C-alpha positions in Angstrom: 82.4 94.8 168.2 80.5 95.3 165.0 82.5 95.6 161.8 82.2 98.9 159.9 80.7 98.9 156.4 83.2 101.6 155.4 86.9 101.6 155.4 88.8 104.4 157.2 89.6 106.0 153.8 86.0 106.0 152.8 84.9 107.6 156.1 87.6 110.3 155.6 86.3 110.9 152.0 82.7 111.3 153.2 83.8 113.8 155.9 85.8 115.8 153.3 82.7 116.0 151.2 80.8 117.4 154.2 83.6 119.9 154.8 83.4 120.9 151.1 79.8 122.0 151.6 77.6 119.0 151.1 74.8 118.8 153.6 74.8 116.0 156.2 71.3 114.9 155.1 72.4 114.6 151.5 75.4 112.5 152.4 73.3 110.3 154.6 71.0 109.6 151.7 73.9 109.1 149.3 75.7 106.5 151.5 72.7 105.0 153.2 73.5 105.9 156.8 71.4 107.5 159.5 71.9 111.0 160.8 72.9 109.6 164.2 75.6 107.4 162.6 76.9 110.3 160.6 77.4 112.5 163.7 78.7 109.7 165.8 
């Protein structure tokens, strides 16, 4: 199984940013992940 680049705490922080109103596309650019990875 592939190891994640982000810790669980980092993933939770990213999702909280999305919930706060930041767009998924902006978050993907900021953290360097694809849209598919974000929604997965």
